[in-house]
C-alpha positions as a Markdown table, in Angstrom:
| # | Residue | x | y | z |
|---|---|---|---|---|
| 1 | Met | -79.1 | 9.9 | 181.2 |
| 2 | Ala | -79.7 | 9.3 | 177.5 |
| 3 | Asp | -78.6 | 5.9 | 176.4 |
| 4 | Gly | -75.7 | 5.3 | 174.0 |
| 5 | Leu | -78.2 | 5.6 | 171.0 |
| 6 | Asn | -79.9 | 8.8 | 172.0 |
| 7 | Ala | -76.8 | 10.6 | 173.6 |
| 8 | Thr | -75.7 | 13.9 | 172.2 |
| 9 | Arg | -72.5 | 13.5 | 170.1 |
| 10 | Gln | -71.7 | 16.8 | 168.9 |
| 11 | Thr | -70.9 | 20.1 | 170.7 |
| 12 | Val | -70.6 | 23.8 | 169.4 |
| 13 | Ile | -67.9 | 25.9 | 171.1 |
| 14 | Leu | -68.2 | 29.5 | 170.9 |
| 15 | Ala | -64.6 | 31.0 | 170.7 |
| 16 | Ala | -64.7 | 33.8 | 168.3 |
| 17 | Gly | -65.0 | 36.8 | 170.8 |
| 18 | Gln | -62.0 | 39.3 | 171.3 |
| 19 | Gly | -61.9 | 39.0 | 175.1 |
| 20 | Ser | -61.1 | 42.7 | 175.5 |
| 21 | Arg | -61.8 | 42.7 | 179.3 |
| 22 | Leu | -59.2 | 39.9 | 179.9 |
| 23 | Leu | -56.6 | 41.1 | 177.5 |
| 24 | Pro | -54.9 | 43.6 | 179.8 |
| 25 | Gly | -54.0 | 40.8 | 182.2 |
| 26 | His | -52.8 | 38.8 | 179.4 |
| 27 | Pro | -51.3 | 40.7 | 176.4 |
| 28 | Gly | -50.6 | 39.0 | 173.3 |
| 29 | Thr | -52.6 | 35.8 | 174.2 |
| 30 | Pro | -56.0 | 35.2 | 172.4 |
| 31 | Lys | -58.7 | 34.7 | 175.2 |
| 32 | Pro | -59.5 | 30.9 | 174.4 |
| 33 | Leu | -55.8 | 30.5 | 175.0 |
| 34 | Val | -55.4 | 32.1 | 178.3 |
| 35 | Pro | -54.3 | 29.4 | 180.7 |
| 36 | Val | -56.3 | 28.1 | 183.8 |
| 37 | Gly | -54.7 | 25.4 | 185.7 |
| 38 | Gly | -51.8 | 25.2 | 183.3 |
| 39 | Arg | -54.0 | 24.5 | 180.2 |
| 40 | Pro | -55.8 | 26.8 | 177.9 |
| 41 | Leu | -59.4 | 27.8 | 178.3 |
| 42 | Ile | -60.3 | 26.1 | 174.9 |
| 43 | Glu | -59.0 | 23.0 | 176.3 |
| 44 | His | -61.2 | 23.0 | 179.3 |
| 45 | Ala | -64.1 | 23.2 | 177.0 |
| 46 | Leu | -62.7 | 20.3 | 174.9 |
| 47 | Trp | -62.3 | 18.2 | 178.1 |
| 48 | Gln | -65.9 | 18.8 | 179.0 |
| 49 | Ala | -67.3 | 17.6 | 175.7 |
| 50 | Glu | -65.0 | 14.6 | 175.7 |
| 51 | Ala | -66.3 | 13.7 | 179.3 |
| 52 | Ala | -69.9 | 14.0 | 178.0 |
| 53 | Gly | -69.2 | 11.3 | 175.3 |
| 54 | Cys | -69.3 | 13.8 | 172.3 |
| 55 | Thr | -67.1 | 12.7 | 169.2 |
| 56 | Glu | -67.3 | 16.1 | 167.5 |
| 57 | Ala | -66.6 | 19.6 | 168.3 |
| 58 | Ile | -67.6 | 22.5 | 166.0 |
| 59 | Val | -65.3 | 25.3 | 167.3 |
| 60 | Ile | -66.4 | 28.8 | 166.0 |
| 61 | Ile | -63.3 | 30.9 | 165.8 |
| 62 | Gly | -63.0 | 34.7 | 164.9 |
| 63 | Ser | -60.6 | 37.1 | 166.5 |
| 64 | Arg | -56.9 | 36.0 | 166.0 |
| 65 | Ala | -58.4 | 32.9 | 164.3 |
| 66 | Glu | -55.0 | 31.7 | 162.9 |
| 67 | Glu | -53.4 | 31.4 | 166.4 |
| 68 | Leu | -56.2 | 29.2 | 167.5 |
| 69 | Arg | -56.1 | 27.2 | 164.4 |
| 70 | Thr | -52.4 | 26.4 | 165.0 |
| 71 | His | -53.0 | 25.7 | 168.7 |
| 72 | Leu | -55.8 | 23.3 | 168.1 |
| 73 | Ala | -53.9 | 21.5 | 165.4 |
| 74 | Ser | -51.5 | 20.4 | 168.1 |
| 75 | Val | -54.0 | 19.4 | 170.9 |
| 76 | Glu | -54.5 | 15.7 | 171.6 |
| 77 | Thr | -58.0 | 15.0 | 171.7 |
| 78 | Thr | -60.5 | 12.2 | 170.9 |
| 79 | Leu | -62.8 | 14.8 | 169.3 |
| 80 | Arg | -63.1 | 15.5 | 165.6 |
| 81 | Leu | -62.7 | 19.1 | 165.4 |
| 82 | Gln | -64.4 | 21.3 | 162.7 |
| 83 | Leu | -63.1 | 24.9 | 162.9 |
| 84 | Val | -65.7 | 27.4 | 161.5 |
| 85 | His | -64.6 | 31.1 | 161.0 |
| 86 | Asn | -67.0 | 33.7 | 161.9 |
| 87 | Pro | -65.7 | 36.9 | 160.0 |
| 88 | Asp | -68.2 | 38.9 | 161.9 |
| 89 | Phe | -66.7 | 38.2 | 165.4 |
| 90 | Ser | -67.2 | 41.8 | 166.7 |
| 91 | Leu | -70.8 | 41.3 | 166.6 |
| 92 | Pro | -72.8 | 39.6 | 169.3 |
| 93 | Asn | -72.3 | 35.9 | 169.9 |
| 94 | Gly | -75.6 | 34.9 | 168.2 |
| 95 | Ile | -73.8 | 35.5 | 165.0 |
| 96 | Ser | -71.2 | 32.8 | 166.0 |
| 97 | Leu | -73.9 | 30.2 | 166.7 |
| 98 | Leu | -75.5 | 30.9 | 163.3 |
| 99 | Ala | -72.3 | 30.1 | 161.7 |
| 100 | Ala | -72.6 | 26.6 | 163.1 |
| 101 | Glu | -75.9 | 25.9 | 161.4 |
| 102 | Pro | -74.6 | 24.2 | 158.2 |
| 103 | Tyr | -72.6 | 21.7 | 160.3 |
| 104 | Ala | -75.0 | 21.3 | 163.2 |
| 105 | Ala | -76.4 | 17.8 | 163.9 |
| 106 | Glu | -80.1 | 17.3 | 164.8 |
| 107 | Arg | -79.1 | 17.9 | 168.3 |
| 108 | Phe | -76.1 | 19.3 | 169.8 |
| 109 | Phe | -74.5 | 21.0 | 173.0 |
| 110 | Val | -73.4 | 24.6 | 173.0 |
| 111 | Gln | -70.7 | 25.7 | 175.2 |
| 112 | Met | -68.9 | 29.0 | 175.9 |
| 113 | Ala | -65.0 | 28.8 | 175.3 |
| 114 | Asp | -64.4 | 30.9 | 178.5 |
| 115 | His | -66.5 | 28.9 | 181.1 |
| 116 | Val | -64.8 | 26.7 | 183.6 |
| 117 | Phe | -66.3 | 24.0 | 185.8 |
| 118 | Ser | -65.0 | 21.9 | 188.7 |
| 119 | Ala | -66.5 | 18.9 | 187.2 |
| 120 | Pro | -68.0 | 17.6 | 184.1 |
| 121 | Val | -71.5 | 19.2 | 183.6 |
| 122 | Leu | -72.8 | 18.5 | 180.1 |
| 123 | Arg | -74.3 | 15.1 | 180.7 |
| 124 | Gln | -76.6 | 16.6 | 183.3 |
| 125 | Leu | -78.5 | 18.1 | 180.2 |
| 126 | Glu | -79.2 | 14.5 | 179.0 |
| 127 | Ala | -81.5 | 13.4 | 181.8 |
| 128 | Glu | -84.5 | 11.4 | 180.1 |
| 129 | Asp | -87.7 | 13.1 | 181.3 |
| 130 | Pro | -90.9 | 12.6 | 179.3 |
| 131 | Ala | -92.2 | 15.8 | 180.5 |
| 132 | Leu | -89.4 | 17.7 | 178.8 |
| 133 | Asp | -90.6 | 16.4 | 175.3 |
| 134 | Gly | -87.2 | 16.9 | 173.7 |
| 135 | Leu | -87.1 | 20.5 | 174.2 |
| 136 | Pro | -84.0 | 22.8 | 174.2 |
| 137 | Arg | -82.3 | 23.0 | 177.7 |
| 138 | Leu | -80.2 | 25.4 | 179.4 |
| 139 | Leu | -78.1 | 24.3 | 182.4 |
| 140 | Val | -78.8 | 26.8 | 185.3 |
| 141 | Asp | -77.4 | 27.6 | 188.7 |
| 142 | Cys | -80.0 | 28.2 | 191.3 |
| 143 | Ala | -77.5 | 28.8 | 194.0 |
| 144 | Pro | -74.7 | 30.6 | 192.5 |
| 145 | Glu | -71.5 | 31.3 | 194.5 |
| 146 | Gly | -69.0 | 33.9 | 193.6 |
| 147 | Ile | -70.5 | 34.9 | 190.4 |
| 148 | Asp | -70.9 | 38.8 | 189.5 |
| 149 | Val | -74.6 | 39.3 | 189.8 |
| 150 | Glu | -74.5 | 42.5 | 187.7 |
| 151 | Asp | -72.5 | 40.9 | 184.8 |
| 152 | Ala | -74.2 | 37.4 | 185.0 |
| 153 | Thr | -77.1 | 36.2 | 182.5 |
| 154 | Lys | -80.0 | 35.7 | 184.6 |
| 155 | Val | -83.2 | 33.6 | 184.0 |
| 156 | Arg | -86.6 | 33.5 | 185.3 |
| 157 | Ile | -88.3 | 30.1 | 185.8 |
| 158 | Val | -92.1 | 29.4 | 186.0 |
| 159 | Gly | -92.9 | 25.7 | 186.6 |
| 160 | Arg | -90.9 | 23.6 | 184.1 |
| 161 | Arg | -90.0 | 26.5 | 181.8 |
| 162 | Ile | -87.8 | 29.4 | 181.4 |
| 163 | Thr | -89.8 | 32.5 | 180.7 |
| 164 | Ala | -87.2 | 35.2 | 180.5 |
| 165 | Ile | -83.4 | 35.4 | 180.1 |
| 166 | Gly | -81.0 | 38.3 | 180.1 |
| 167 | Lys | -78.6 | 40.3 | 182.1 |
| 168 | Gln | -81.3 | 42.8 | 183.2 |
| 169 | Ile | -84.0 | 40.2 | 184.2 |
| 170 | Asn | -85.5 | 41.2 | 187.7 |
| 171 | Pro | -86.6 | 39.3 | 189.5 |
| 172 | Trp | -84.6 | 36.1 | 188.7 |
| 173 | Asp | -84.4 | 32.6 | 189.9 |
| 174 | Ala | -81.1 | 31.3 | 188.4 |
| 175 | Phe | -77.9 | 32.2 | 186.5 |
| 176 | Asp | -77.2 | 31.0 | 183.0 |
| 177 | Thr | -74.2 | 28.8 | 183.1 |
| 178 | Gly | -73.6 | 28.9 | 179.3 |
| 179 | Cys | -74.2 | 25.2 | 178.8 |
| 180 | Phe | -77.1 | 24.1 | 176.3 |
| 181 | Arg | -78.4 | 21.1 | 174.8 |
| 182 | Leu | -80.3 | 22.4 | 171.6 |
| 183 | Asp | -81.7 | 21.6 | 168.2 |
| 184 | His | -82.1 | 23.5 | 164.9 |
| 185 | Arg | -85.0 | 25.6 | 166.4 |
| 186 | Ile | -82.3 | 27.9 | 167.8 |
| 187 | Phe | -81.3 | 29.0 | 164.5 |
| 188 | Gly | -84.8 | 30.2 | 163.4 |
| 189 | Ala | -84.9 | 31.8 | 166.7 |
| 190 | Leu | -81.7 | 33.7 | 166.1 |
| 191 | Arg | -82.7 | 34.7 | 162.5 |
| 192 | Glu | -86.0 | 36.1 | 163.9 |
| 193 | Ala | -84.0 | 38.1 | 166.6 |
| 194 | Ala | -81.7 | 39.3 | 163.8 |
| 195 | Ala | -84.5 | 40.8 | 162.0 |
| 196 | Glu | -84.4 | 43.5 | 164.9 |
| 197 | Ala | -80.7 | 43.7 | 165.6 |
| 198 | Pro | -77.5 | 41.6 | 165.5 |
| 199 | Pro | -78.5 | 38.8 | 167.9 |
| 200 | Thr | -77.0 | 37.9 | 171.2 |
| 201 | Leu | -77.4 | 34.2 | 172.1 |
| 202 | Ser | -79.8 | 35.5 | 174.8 |
| 203 | Ala | -82.0 | 36.9 | 172.3 |
| 204 | Gly | -82.4 | 33.7 | 170.5 |
| 205 | Met | -83.1 | 32.0 | 173.7 |
| 206 | Thr | -85.5 | 34.7 | 174.6 |
| 207 | Arg | -87.5 | 33.7 | 171.4 |
| 208 | Leu | -87.6 | 30.1 | 172.4 |
| 209 | Ala | -88.7 | 31.0 | 176.1 |
| 210 | Thr | -91.5 | 33.2 | 174.8 |
| 211 | Ala | -92.9 | 30.3 | 172.8 |
| 212 | Gly | -92.6 | 28.0 | 175.9 |
| 213 | Leu | -89.8 | 26.0 | 174.3 |
| 214 | Leu | -86.8 | 26.4 | 176.8 |
| 215 | Val | -86.4 | 24.1 | 179.8 |
| 216 | Pro | -84.2 | 24.7 | 182.9 |
| 217 | Val | -81.8 | 21.9 | 184.0 |
| 218 | Ala | -80.4 | 22.5 | 187.6 |
| 219 | Leu | -76.6 | 22.5 | 187.9 |
| 220 | Glu | -75.9 | 19.9 | 191.0 |
| 221 | Gly | -72.9 | 19.8 | 192.9 |
| 222 | Val | -70.5 | 21.9 | 190.6 |
| 223 | Arg | -69.0 | 25.3 | 190.9 |
| 224 | Trp | -68.1 | 27.3 | 187.9 |
| 225 | Ala | -66.7 | 30.6 | 186.7 |
| 226 | Asp | -67.2 | 32.8 | 183.5 |
| 227 | Val | -63.6 | 34.1 | 182.7 |
| 228 | Asp | -64.1 | 37.4 | 181.6 |
| 229 | Thr | -61.6 | 39.3 | 183.8 |
| 230 | Ser | -58.3 | 38.7 | 185.6 |
| 231 | Gly | -60.3 | 38.2 | 188.8 |
| 232 | Asp | -62.6 | 35.4 | 187.1 |
| 233 | Arg | -59.5 | 33.8 | 186.0 |
| 234 | Asn | -58.2 | 33.6 | 189.7 |
| 235 | Arg | -61.6 | 32.2 | 190.8 |
| 236 | Ala | -61.2 | 29.6 | 187.9 |
| 237 | Glu | -57.9 | 28.7 | 189.0 |
| 238 | Thr | -59.3 | 27.8 | 192.4 |
| 239 | Leu | -62.0 | 25.6 | 190.7 |
| 240 | Gln | -59.1 | 23.7 | 188.8 |
| 241 | Gln | -57.3 | 23.1 | 192.1 |
| 242 | Ala | -60.5 | 21.4 | 193.4 |
| 243 | Leu | -60.9 | 19.3 | 190.3 |
| 244 | Asp | -57.2 | 18.3 | 190.4 |
| 245 | His | -57.5 | 17.2 | 194.0 |
| 246 | Ala | -60.8 | 15.4 | 193.0 |
| 247 | Glu | -59.1 | 13.5 | 190.3 |
| 248 | Gly | -55.9 | 12.7 | 192.4 |
């Protein structure tokens, strides 16, 4: 793990989307505020950042932003929260990450607000390894359990590099867990992708991967869920029960 001086202290949490597939089961509730294990999804993301030793979270908000602002104002957290509004929240999530650029530190984590894990995971991205040469990193699951294969973002790995990323990748070697440790190179990659179409986060990662700049870090000993549907939420509830048992 990185020592105290070199540890990543900032995270960017993408929480701007509309969550249309989850809304039918939770009408009237913004997706980041849908509860799992008795606390909203956004608070799971904040907890992950706290567990990794972060001191600041840039939260990108968009759909129903005022409701999220109101909720976050009441949350008890050790993190300094910087809320950044993305008015183009209906566009792909790469736009949300670009909104963080003016506030981003030299190095930062990126998290999805709708991913839930059975244990802290971000520090797995901090392993000291000279072979990685400070490159951007993606936490990948090489042995996924209970994840929708059709809907998951997949990665192809050759040696110590990710060479392709996307939902339609075939063959693939692992799943993208939605947890990254990045630097400002991602913003240039997203702008390059935006020259062709509004960029997804995967489009920016594809640019990094094509340049040989994206490193996979294997998720170890942790299960997770991407909460897009009511079925996903049920799976996430099971993961939270496992976490509560471990903490108890």
